[in-house]
N, CA, C and O atoms as a GROMACS GRO file, in nm:
protein
  496
    1MET      N    1  -1.635   6.465 -12.503
    1MET     CA    2  -1.774   6.478 -12.536
    1MET      C    3  -1.802   6.627 -12.562
    1MET      O    4  -1.756   6.713 -12.487
    2HIS      N    5  -1.875   6.653 -12.666
    2HIS     CA    6  -1.911   6.789 -12.700
    2HIS      C    7  -2.063   6.799 -12.701
    2HIS      O    8  -2.130   6.718 -12.766
    3ILE      N    9  -2.118   6.896 -12.631
    3ILE     CA   10  -2.262   6.921 -12.631
    3ILE      C   11  -2.283   7.058 -12.692
    3ILE      O   12  -2.222   7.156 -12.650
    4ILE      N   13  -2.370   7.064 -12.790
    4ILE     CA   14  -2.401   7.194 -12.850
    4ILE      C   15  -2.549   7.223 -12.832
    4ILE      O   16  -2.633   7.133 -12.828
    5GLN      N   17  -2.580   7.352 -12.820
    5GLN     CA   18  -2.717   7.398 -12.796
    5GLN      C   19  -2.780   7.464 -12.918
    5GLN      O   20  -2.895   7.506 -12.914
    6SER      N   21  -2.704   7.473 -13.028
    6SER     CA   22  -2.752   7.540 -13.148
    6SER      C   23  -2.694   7.469 -13.270
    6SER      O   24  -2.579   7.425 -13.267
    7PRO      N   25  -2.771   7.459 -13.377
    7PRO     CA   26  -2.718   7.397 -13.498
    7PRO      C   27  -2.594   7.469 -13.551
    7PRO      O   28  -2.507   7.405 -13.610
    8ALA      N   29  -2.585   7.599 -13.530
    8ALA     CA   30  -2.468   7.674 -13.578
    8ALA      C   31  -2.340   7.631 -13.508
    8ALA      O   32  -2.231   7.642 -13.564
    9ASP      N   33  -2.354   7.580 -13.385
    9ASP     CA   34  -2.236   7.534 -13.311
    9ASP      C   35  -2.175   7.408 -13.372
    9ASP      O   36  -2.065   7.368 -13.332
   10ALA      N   37  -2.243   7.346 -13.466
   10ALA     CA   38  -2.188   7.227 -13.533
   10ALA      C   39  -2.058   7.263 -13.605
   10ALA      O   40  -1.973   7.176 -13.626
   11PHE      N   41  -2.043   7.389 -13.642
   11PHE     CA   42  -1.920   7.431 -13.709
   11PHE      C   43  -1.801   7.433 -13.613
   11PHE      O   44  -1.687   7.447 -13.657
   12CYS      N   45  -1.825   7.418 -13.484
   12CYS     CA   46  -1.719   7.415 -13.383
   12CYS      C   47  -1.679   7.273 -13.345
   12CYS      O   48  -1.582   7.254 -13.270
   13LEU      N   49  -1.750   7.174 -13.394
   13LEU     CA   50  -1.719   7.036 -13.358
   13LEU      C   51  -1.592   6.990 -13.428
   13LEU      O   52  -1.562   7.033 -13.539
   14PRO      N   53  -1.516   6.902 -13.362
   14PRO     CA   54  -1.391   6.854 -13.421
   14PRO      C   55  -1.412   6.744 -13.526
   14PRO      O   56  -1.370   6.630 -13.509
   15VAL      N   57  -1.478   6.783 -13.634
   15VAL     CA   58  -1.496   6.695 -13.749
   15VAL      C   59  -1.454   6.773 -13.872
   15VAL      O   60  -1.432   6.894 -13.863
   16SER      N   61  -1.442   6.707 -13.984
   16SER     CA   62  -1.395   6.774 -14.106
   16SER      C   63  -1.495   6.882 -14.151
   16SER      O   64  -1.612   6.874 -14.116
   17PRO      N   65  -1.450   6.980 -14.227
   17PRO     CA   66  -1.542   7.082 -14.278
   17PRO      C   67  -1.657   7.022 -14.361
   17PRO      O   68  -1.769   7.072 -14.356
   18VAL      N   69  -1.628   6.917 -14.436
   18VAL     CA   70  -1.733   6.852 -14.516
   18VAL      C   71  -1.838   6.791 -14.422
   18VAL      O   72  -1.958   6.804 -14.447
   19GLN      N   73  -1.793   6.724 -14.315
   19GLN     CA   74  -1.885   6.666 -14.218
   19GLN      C   75  -1.964   6.774 -14.146
   19GLN      O   76  -2.083   6.756 -14.119
   20GLN      N   77  -1.900   6.886 -14.113
   20GLN     CA   78  -1.970   6.997 -14.048
   20GLN      C   79  -2.083   7.048 -14.136
   20GLN      O   80  -2.196   7.067 -14.089
   21LEU      N   81  -2.054   7.070 -14.262
   21LEU     CA   82  -2.156   7.121 -14.355
   21LEU      C   83  -2.270   7.021 -14.372
   21LEU      O   84  -2.387   7.059 -14.373
   22GLN      N   85  -2.236   6.895 -14.386
   22GLN     CA   86  -2.339   6.792 -14.400
   22GLN      C   87  -2.425   6.784 -14.275
   22GLN      O   88  -2.547   6.769 -14.284
   23LEU      N   89  -2.362   6.793 -14.158
   23LEU     CA   90  -2.435   6.790 -14.032
   23LEU      C   91  -2.530   6.909 -14.021
   23LEU      O   92  -2.646   6.892 -13.985
   24VAL      N   93  -2.483   7.028 -14.052
   24VAL     CA   94  -2.568   7.147 -14.047
   24VAL      C   95  -2.684   7.134 -14.145
   24VAL      O   96  -2.797   7.172 -14.113
   25ASN      N   97  -2.659   7.079 -14.262
   25ASN     CA   98  -2.767   7.058 -14.358
   25ASN      C   99  -2.874   6.964 -14.301
   25ASN      O  100  -2.993   6.990 -14.317
   26GLU      N  101  -2.832   6.859 -14.234
   26GLU     CA  102  -2.928   6.766 -14.173
   26GLU      C  103  -3.004   6.833 -14.058
   26GLU      O  104  -3.125   6.815 -14.044
   27LEU      N  105  -2.933   6.910 -13.977
   27LEU     CA  106  -2.996   6.973 -13.860
   27LEU      C  107  -3.091   7.086 -13.897
   27LEU      O  108  -3.178   7.122 -13.817
   28THR      N  109  -3.077   7.141 -14.015
   28THR     CA  110  -3.164   7.252 -14.057
   28THR      C  111  -3.268   7.211 -14.160
   28THR      O  112  -3.350   7.293 -14.203
   29GLU      N  113  -3.267   7.086 -14.200
   29GLU     CA  114  -3.360   7.040 -14.303
   29GLU      C  115  -3.506   7.065 -14.264
   29GLU      O  116  -3.585   7.105 -14.349
   30CYS      N  117  -3.542   7.042 -14.139
   30CYS     CA  118  -3.682   7.061 -14.096
   30CYS      C  119  -3.720   7.209 -14.086
   30CYS      O  120  -3.837   7.241 -14.066
   31ALA      N  121  -3.623   7.297 -14.101
   31ALA     CA  122  -3.648   7.442 -14.093
   31ALA      C  123  -3.621   7.508 -14.228
   31ALA      O  124  -3.573   7.621 -14.234
   32ASP      N  125  -3.651   7.437 -14.335
   32ASP     CA  126  -3.628   7.486 -14.471
   32ASP      C  127  -3.484   7.533 -14.492
   32ASP      O  128  -3.459   7.632 -14.561
   33SER      N  129  -3.391   7.462 -14.430
   33SER     CA  130  -3.248   7.489 -14.440
   33SER      C  131  -3.207   7.625 -14.385
   33SER      O  132  -3.102   7.678 -14.421
   34SER      N  133  -3.290   7.681 -14.299
   34SER     CA  134  -3.259   7.810 -14.237
   34SER      C  135  -3.193   7.787 -14.102
   34SER      O  136  -3.253   7.729 -14.011
   35LEU      N  137  -3.070   7.832 -14.090
   35LEU     CA  138  -2.999   7.819 -13.964
   35LEU      C  139  -3.066   7.902 -13.854
   35LEU      O  140  -3.070   7.860 -13.739
   36THR      N  141  -3.119   8.018 -13.890
   36THR     CA  142  -3.188   8.105 -13.794
   36THR      C  143  -3.314   8.039 -13.741
   36THR      O  144  -3.337   8.037 -13.620
   37VAL      N  145  -3.396   7.984 -13.829
   37VAL     CA  146  -3.520   7.918 -13.788
   37VAL      C  147  -3.489   7.794 -13.704
   37VAL      O  148  -3.554   7.770 -13.602
   38ALA      N  149  -3.391   7.715 -13.746
   38ALA     CA  150  -3.354   7.595 -13.671
   38ALA      C  151  -3.302   7.632 -13.532
   38ALA      O  152  -3.333   7.563 -13.435
   39THR      N  153  -3.224   7.737 -13.522
   39THR     CA  154  -3.172   7.781 -13.393
   39THR      C  155  -3.285   7.822 -13.300
   39THR      O  156  -3.284   7.788 -13.182
   40THR      N  157  -3.381   7.896 -13.352
   40THR     CA  158  -3.497   7.938 -13.273
   40THR      C  159  -3.575   7.816 -13.226
   40THR      O  160  -3.616   7.810 -13.110
   41LEU      N  161  -3.594   7.719 -13.313
   41LEU     CA  162  -3.665   7.597 -13.277
   41LEU      C  163  -3.591   7.522 -13.166
   41LEU      O  164  -3.653   7.475 -13.070
   42TRP      N  165  -3.460   7.511 -13.178
   42TRP     CA  166  -3.381   7.444 -13.074
   42TRP      C  167  -3.395   7.516 -12.940
   42TRP      O  168  -3.405   7.452 -12.836
   43GLU      N  169  -3.395   7.649 -12.944
   43GLU     CA  170  -3.409   7.726 -12.819
   43GLU      C  171  -3.546   7.703 -12.756
   43GLU      O  172  -3.556   7.683 -12.635
   44GLU      N  173  -3.650   7.705 -12.838
   44GLU     CA  174  -3.787   7.687 -12.788
   44GLU      C  175  -3.809   7.547 -12.729
   44GLU      O  176  -3.882   7.532 -12.631
   45THR      N  177  -3.746   7.448 -12.788
   45THR     CA  178  -3.769   7.310 -12.746
   45THR      C  179  -3.657   7.254 -12.657
   45THR      O  180  -3.663   7.140 -12.613
   46ARG      N  181  -3.556   7.336 -12.632
   46ARG     CA  182  -3.440   7.294 -12.552
   46ARG      C  183  -3.373   7.170 -12.611
   46ARG      O  184  -3.336   7.078 -12.539
   47THR      N  185  -3.359   7.170 -12.741
   47THR     CA  186  -3.294   7.061 -12.812
   47THR      C  187  -3.143   7.079 -12.805
   47THR      O  188  -3.092   7.191 -12.802
   48GLN      N  189  -3.074   6.967 -12.802
   48GLN     CA  190  -2.928   6.974 -12.802
   48GLN      C  191  -2.871   6.855 -12.878
   48GLN      O  192  -2.940   6.757 -12.907
   49LEU      N  193  -2.743   6.866 -12.910
   49LEU     CA  194  -2.671   6.760 -12.978
   49LEU      C  195  -2.550   6.722 -12.895
   49LEU      O  196  -2.478   6.809 -12.845
   50LEU      N  197  -2.529   6.594 -12.882
   50LEU     CA  198  -2.413   6.542 -12.812
   50LEU      C  199  -2.326   6.469 -12.914
   50LEU      O  200  -2.374   6.382 -12.987
   51TYR      N  201  -2.199   6.506 -12.919
   51TYR     CA  202  -2.103   6.435 -13.003
   51TYR      C  203  -2.023   6.344 -12.911
   51TYR      O  204  -1.942   6.391 -12.831
   52LEU      N  205  -2.046   6.216 -12.923
   52LEU     CA  206  -1.981   6.117 -12.838
   52LEU      C  207  -1.854   6.068 -12.905
   52LEU      O  208  -1.858   6.006 -13.012
   53LEU      N  209  -1.742   6.096 -12.842
   53LEU     CA  210  -1.613   6.053 -12.894
   53LEU      C  211  -1.584   5.910 -12.847
   53LEU      O  212  -1.625   5.873 -12.737
   54PRO      N  213  -1.516   5.831 -12.928
   54PRO     CA  214  -1.492   5.690 -12.893
   54PRO      C  215  -1.424   5.671 -12.758
   54PRO      O  216  -1.459   5.580 -12.683
   55SER      N  217  -1.330   5.753 -12.725
   55SER     CA  218  -1.254   5.736 -12.601
   55SER      C  219  -1.336   5.769 -12.476
   55SER      O  220  -1.293   5.741 -12.365
   56GLU      N  221  -1.453   5.826 -12.494
   56GLU     CA  222  -1.534   5.869 -12.380
   56GLU      C  223  -1.642   5.769 -12.340
   56GLU      O  224  -1.709   5.789 -12.238
   57GLU      N  225  -1.660   5.665 -12.414
   57GLU     CA  226  -1.769   5.571 -12.387
   57GLU      C  227  -1.754   5.498 -12.255
   57GLU      O  228  -1.854   5.455 -12.196
   58GLU      N  229  -1.633   5.482 -12.207
   58GLU     CA  230  -1.611   5.410 -12.083
   58GLU      C  231  -1.648   5.490 -11.960
   58GLU      O  232  -1.662   5.434 -11.851
   59HIS      N  233  -1.666   5.620 -11.974
   59HIS     CA  234  -1.688   5.708 -11.858
   59HIS      C  235  -1.817   5.788 -11.871
   59HIS      O  236  -1.818   5.907 -11.843
   60LEU      N  237  -1.924   5.724 -11.912
   60LEU     CA  238  -2.051   5.792 -11.930
   60LEU      C  239  -2.123   5.808 -11.797
   60LEU      O  240  -2.123   5.718 -11.714
   61SER      N  241  -2.183   5.926 -11.778
   61SER     CA  242  -2.260   5.950 -11.655
   61SER      C  243  -2.388   5.866 -11.659
   61SER      O  244  -2.427   5.816 -11.764
   62GLU      N  245  -2.450   5.852 -11.544
   62GLU     CA  246  -2.576   5.777 -11.536
   62GLU      C  247  -2.684   5.846 -11.620
   62GLU      O  248  -2.763   5.781 -11.687
   63GLU      N  249  -2.686   5.980 -11.614
   63GLU     CA  250  -2.785   6.056 -11.691
   63GLU      C  251  -2.766   6.033 -11.841
   63GLU      O  252  -2.863   6.010 -11.913
   64LEU      N  253  -2.642   6.038 -11.887
   64LEU     CA  254  -2.615   6.017 -12.029
   64LEU      C  255  -2.648   5.874 -12.070
   64LEU      O  256  -2.700   5.852 -12.179
   65THR      N  257  -2.618   5.779 -11.986
   65THR     CA  258  -2.652   5.640 -12.014
   65THR      C  259  -2.803   5.624 -12.029
   65THR      O  260  -2.850   5.549 -12.115
   66THR      N  261  -2.879   5.694 -11.946
   66THR     CA  262  -3.025   5.690 -11.955
   66THR      C  263  -3.071   5.750 -12.088
   66THR      O  264  -3.159   5.694 -12.153
   67TYR      N  265  -3.013   5.863 -12.129
   67TYR     CA  266  -3.047   5.924 -12.258
   67TYR      C  267  -3.015   5.829 -12.374
   67TYR      O  268  -3.095   5.815 -12.466
   68LEU      N  269  -2.899   5.765 -12.369
   68LEU     CA  270  -2.861   5.673 -12.476
   68LEU      C  271  -2.956   5.555 -12.482
   68LEU      O  272  -2.991   5.509 -12.591
   69HIS      N  273  -2.997   5.505 -12.367
   69HIS     CA  274  -3.094   5.396 -12.364
   69HIS      C  275  -3.226   5.440 -12.427
   69HIS      O  276  -3.286   5.366 -12.506
   70HIS      N  277  -3.272   5.560 -12.392
   70HIS     CA  278  -3.395   5.613 -12.451
   70HIS      C  279  -3.380   5.625 -12.602
   70HIS      O  280  -3.470   5.589 -12.678
   71LEU      N  281  -3.266   5.675 -12.645
   71LEU     CA  282  -3.242   5.692 -12.788
   71LEU      C  283  -3.245   5.559 -12.861
   71LEU      O  284  -3.309   5.546 -12.965
   72THR      N  285  -3.177   5.460 -12.808
   72THR     CA  286  -3.171   5.332 -12.878
   72THR      C  287  -3.308   5.264 -12.884
   72THR      O  288  -3.336   5.188 -12.978
   73CYS      N  289  -3.393   5.290 -12.788
   73CYS     CA  290  -3.528   5.231 -12.788
   73CYS      C  291  -3.629   5.315 -12.863
   73CYS      O  292  -3.734   5.264 -12.903
   74ASN      N  293  -3.600   5.444 -12.883
   74ASN     CA  294  -3.699   5.536 -12.939
   74ASN      C  295  -3.640   5.630 -13.045
   74ASN      O  296  -3.674   5.748 -13.048
   75ALA      N  297  -3.555   5.580 -13.129
   75ALA     CA  298  -3.494   5.665 -13.231
   75ALA      C  299  -3.599   5.706 -13.335
   75ALA      O  300  -3.669   5.622 -13.391
   76GLU      N  301  -3.608   5.836 -13.359
   76GLU     CA  302  -3.695   5.886 -13.466
   76GLU      C  303  -3.633   5.851 -13.601
   76GLU      O  304  -3.703   5.809 -13.693
   77TYR      N  305  -3.502   5.869 -13.609
   77TYR     CA  306  -3.429   5.830 -13.729
   77TYR      C  307  -3.281   5.823 -13.697
   77TYR      O  308  -3.233   5.879 -13.598
   78VAL      N  309  -3.209   5.753 -13.784
   78VAL     CA  310  -3.064   5.745 -13.778
   78VAL      C  311  -3.014   5.765 -13.920
   78VAL      O  312  -3.061   5.700 -14.013
   79ILE      N  313  -2.918   5.855 -13.934
   79ILE     CA  314  -2.863   5.889 -14.066
   79ILE      C  315  -2.714   5.861 -14.065
   79ILE      O  316  -2.643   5.892 -13.969
   80ARG      N  317  -2.667   5.802 -14.174
   80ARG     CA  318  -2.524   5.782 -14.196
   80ARG      C  319  -2.473   5.906 -14.269
   80ARG      O  320  -2.503   5.926 -14.387
   81LEU      N  321  -2.397   5.990 -14.199
   81LEU     CA  322  -2.344   6.110 -14.264
   81LEU      C  323  -2.237   6.074 -14.366
   81LEU      O  324  -2.231   6.132 -14.474
   82ASP      N  325  -2.152   5.978 -14.330
   82ASP     CA  326  -2.050   5.924 -14.419
   82ASP      C  327  -2.009   5.788 -14.363
   82ASP      O  328  -2.081   5.731 -14.281
   83ASP      N  329  -1.896   5.736 -14.406
   83ASP     CA  330  -1.856   5.602 -14.359
   83ASP      C  331  -1.814   5.600 -14.213
   83ASP      O  332  -1.799   5.492 -14.155
   84SER      N  333  -1.796   5.716 -14.152
   84SER     CA  334  -1.744   5.717 -14.015
   84SER      C  335  -1.837   5.779 -13.911
   84SER      O  336  -1.817   5.758 -13.791
   85LEU      N  337  -1.938   5.856 -13.952
   85LEU     CA  338  -2.024   5.926 -13.856
   85LEU      C  339  -2.173   5.900 -13.879
   85LEU      O  340  -2.220   5.888 -13.992
   86PHE      N  341  -2.244   5.891 -13.767
   86PHE     CA  342  -2.389   5.871 -13.770
   86PHE      C  343  -2.456   5.978 -13.686
   86PHE      O  344  -2.399   6.027 -13.589
   87LEU      N  345  -2.579   6.013 -13.724
   87LEU     CA  346  -2.659   6.110 -13.651
   87LEU      C  347  -2.793   6.046 -13.620
   87LEU      O  348  -2.863   5.998 -13.710
   88ALA      N  349  -2.829   6.044 -13.491
   88ALA     CA  350  -2.957   5.987 -13.449
   88ALA      C  351  -3.036   6.093 -13.373
   88ALA      O  352  -2.977   6.181 -13.310
   89LEU      N  353  -3.166   6.084 -13.378
   89LEU     CA  354  -3.255   6.177 -13.307
   89LEU      C  355  -3.358   6.100 -13.229
   89LEU      O  356  -3.414   6.001 -13.276
   90THR      N  357  -3.383   6.147 -13.107
   90THR     CA  358  -3.496   6.099 -13.029
   90THR      C  359  -3.569   6.220 -12.973
   90THR      O  360  -3.507   6.323 -12.947
   91ILE      N  361  -3.698   6.208 -12.954
   91ILE     CA  362  -3.778   6.313 -12.894
   91ILE      C  363  -3.798   6.276 -12.747
   91ILE      O  364  -3.838   6.164 -12.716
   92LEU      N  365  -3.770   6.370 -12.659
   92LEU     CA  366  -3.774   6.343 -12.515
   92LEU      C  367  -3.904   6.381 -12.448
   92LEU      O  368  -3.939   6.325 -12.343
   93SER      N  369  -3.979   6.476 -12.506
   93SER     CA  370  -4.101   6.520 -12.439
   93SER      C  371  -4.204   6.565 -12.541
   93SER      O  372  -4.174   6.583 -12.659
   94ASP      N  373  -4.327   6.582 -12.494
   94ASP     CA  374  -4.436   6.628 -12.580
   94ASP      C  375  -4.413   6.770 -12.631
   94ASP      O  376  -4.474   6.810 -12.731
   95SER      N  377  -4.327   6.845 -12.564
   95SER     CA  378  -4.298   6.982 -12.608
   95SER      C  379  -4.211   6.984 -12.733
   95SER      O  380  -4.190   7.090 -12.792
   96GLY      N  381  -4.160   6.868 -12.772
   96GLY     CA  382  -4.076   6.860 -12.890
   96GLY      C  383  -3.927   6.861 -12.860
   96GLY      O  384  -3.844   6.863 -12.950
   97GLN      N  385  -3.894   6.860 -12.732
   97GLN     CA  386  -3.752   6.860 -12.695
   97GLN      C  387  -3.685   6.740 -12.758
   97GLN      O  388  -3.730   6.626 -12.742
   98GLY      N  389  -3.576   6.765 -12.829
   98GLY     CA  390  -3.505   6.658 -12.896
   98GLY      C  391  -3.364   6.643 -12.844
   98GLY      O  392  -3.307   6.732 -12.782
   99PHE      N  393  -3.310   6.528 -12.872
   99PHE     CA  394  -3.175   6.496 -12.834
   99PHE      C  395  -3.110   6.427 -12.953
   99PHE      O  396  -3.147   6.315 -12.989
  100TYR      N  397  -3.014   6.495 -13.015
  100TYR     CA  398  -2.939   6.437 -13.124
  100TYR      C  399  -2.813   6.373 -13.069
  100TYR      O  400  -2.755   6.422 -12.972
  101LEU      N  401  -2.772   6.265 -13.130
  101LEU     CA  402  -2.646   6.202 -13.095
  101LEU      C  403  -2.566   6.187 -13.223
  101LEU      O  404  -2.611   6.126 -13.320
  102LEU      N  405  -2.446   6.242 -13.223
  102LEU     CA  406  -2.351   6.224 -13.331
  102LEU      C  407  -2.248   6.126 -13.278
  102LEU      O  408  -2.185   6.151 -13.175
  103PHE      N  409  -2.230   6.015 -13.346
  103PHE     CA  410  -2.141   5.912 -13.295
  103PHE      C  411  -2.068   5.842 -13.409
  103PHE      O  412  -2.116   5.837 -13.522
  104PRO      N  413  -1.950   5.787 -13.377
  104PRO     CA  414  -1.869   5.722 -13.480
  104PRO      C  415  -1.912   5.579 -13.507
  104PRO      O  416  -1.982   5.517 -13.426
  105PHE      N  417  -1.870   5.528 -13.620
  105PHE     CA  418  -1.896   5.390 -13.659
  105PHE      C  419  -1.841   5.292 -13.555
  105PHE      O  420  -1.895   5.182 -13.538
  106SER      N  421  -1.736   5.331 -13.486
  106SER     CA  422  -1.671   5.244 -13.388
  106SER      C  423  -1.740   5.245 -13.251
  106SER      O  424  -1.690   5.183 -13.157
  107ALA      N  425  -1.852   5.313 -13.238
  107ALA     CA  426  -1.921   5.323 -13.108
  107ALA      C  427  -1.958   5.185 -13.056
  107ALA      O  428  -1.996   5.095 -13.131
  108THR      N  429  -1.945   5.169 -12.923
  108THR     CA  430  -1.973   5.040 -12.861
  108THR      C  431  -2.077   5.048 -12.750
  108THR      O  432  -2.101   4.948 -12.683
  109PHE      N  433  -2.140   5.166 -12.729
  109PHE     CA  434  -2.240   5.175 -12.623
  109PHE      C  435  -2.354   5.079 -12.655
  109PHE      O  436  -2.376   5.044 -12.771
  110THR      N  437  -2.426   5.038 -12.553
  110THR     CA  438  -2.537   4.944 -12.571
  110THR      C  439  -2.639   5.002 -12.669
  110THR      O  440  -2.694   5.110 -12.645
  111GLY      N  441  -2.664   4.932 -12.776
  111GLY     CA  442  -2.759   4.976 -12.877
  111GLY      C  443  -2.694   5.041 -12.998
  111GLY      O  444  -2.762   5.066 -13.098
  112ALA      N  445  -2.566   5.069 -12.993
  112ALA     CA  446  -2.498   5.135 -13.106
  112ALA      C  447  -2.508   5.052 -13.233
  112ALA      O  448  -2.537   5.105 -13.340
  113ALA      N  449  -2.485   4.923 -13.222
  113ALA     CA  450  -2.489   4.836 -13.341
  113ALA      C  451  -2.628   4.838 -13.405
  113ALA      O  452  -2.641   4.836 -13.528
  114GLU      N  453  -2.732   4.841 -13.322
  114GLU     CA  454  -2.869   4.845 -13.375
  114GLU      C  455  -2.897   4.977 -13.446
  114GLU      O  456  -2.962   4.980 -13.550
  115LEU      N  457  -2.848   5.086 -13.389
  115LEU     CA  458  -2.866   5.217 -13.453
  115LEU      C  459  -2.793   5.221 -13.588
  115LEU      O  460  -2.847   5.270 -13.687
  116ILE      N  461  -2.671   5.171 -13.589
  116ILE     CA  462  -2.593   5.169 -13.714
  116ILE      C  463  -2.663   5.084 -13.819
  116ILE      O  464  -2.666   5.120 -13.937
  117ALA      N  465  -2.720   4.971 -13.778
  117ALA     CA  466  -2.787   4.882 -13.872
  117ALA      C  467  -2.912   4.947 -13.934
  117ALA      O  468  -2.946   4.917 -14.048
  118MET      N  469  -2.979   5.035 -13.860
  118MET     CA  470  -3.100   5.097 -13.913
  118MET      C  471  -3.074   5.229 -13.985
  118MET      O  472  -3.168   5.291 -14.036
  119ALA      N  473  -2.948   5.273 -13.990
  119ALA     CA  474  -2.915   5.403 -14.049
  119ALA      C  475  -2.944   5.406 -14.199
  119ALA      O  476  -2.920   5.310 -14.272
  120GLU      N  477  -2.996   5.520 -14.239
  120GLU     CA  478  -3.019   5.545 -14.381
  120GLU      C  479  -2.915   5.645 -14.429
  120GLU      O  480  -2.864   5.723 -14.348
  121PRO      N  481  -2.883   5.646 -14.557
  121PRO     CA  482  -2.784   5.742 -14.605
  121PRO      C  483  -2.836   5.884 -14.593
  121PRO      O  484  -2.956   5.909 -14.599
  122SER      N  485  -2.744   5.976 -14.575
  122SER     CA  486  -2.778   6.117 -14.566
  122SER      C  487  -2.838   6.163 -14.699
  122SER      O  488  -2.802   6.113 -14.805
  123GLY      N  489  -2.929   6.257 -14.690
  123GLY     CA  490  -2.990   6.313 -14.812
  123GLY      C  491  -2.905   6.420 -14.877
  123GLY      O  492  -2.942   6.475 -14.980
  124PHE      N  493  -2.791   6.449 -14.817
  124PHE     CA  494  -2.707   6.558 -14.870
  124PHE      C  495  -2.574   6.507 -14.918
  124PHE      O  496  -2.491   6.585 -14.965
   0.00000   0.00000   0.00000
């Protein structure tokens, strides 16, 4: 499992360079594609992204399971980055704190199938 605290850290995730660029484009879209503005926004709202690897689903903490349940019930949006990766967002508090989840098509956590079914294609 990889947790990042800044959109720029997406370049450190173990995904292809094309997926990294597409992910950064999605994460910075609300900030006029500015990595600096998006990073500041993430810091102010304590937003983070979790990349859930398939082999890790069997050993999820109770806290993470609670976050995933919240996400599946309250997804702001779900985007299909490509045929293998999805990006979902949920808002956790009135302050705008967000929680992104990057997960594979093979995900089996409760609600994954519903998130995949509602995914829209990436705009990039």
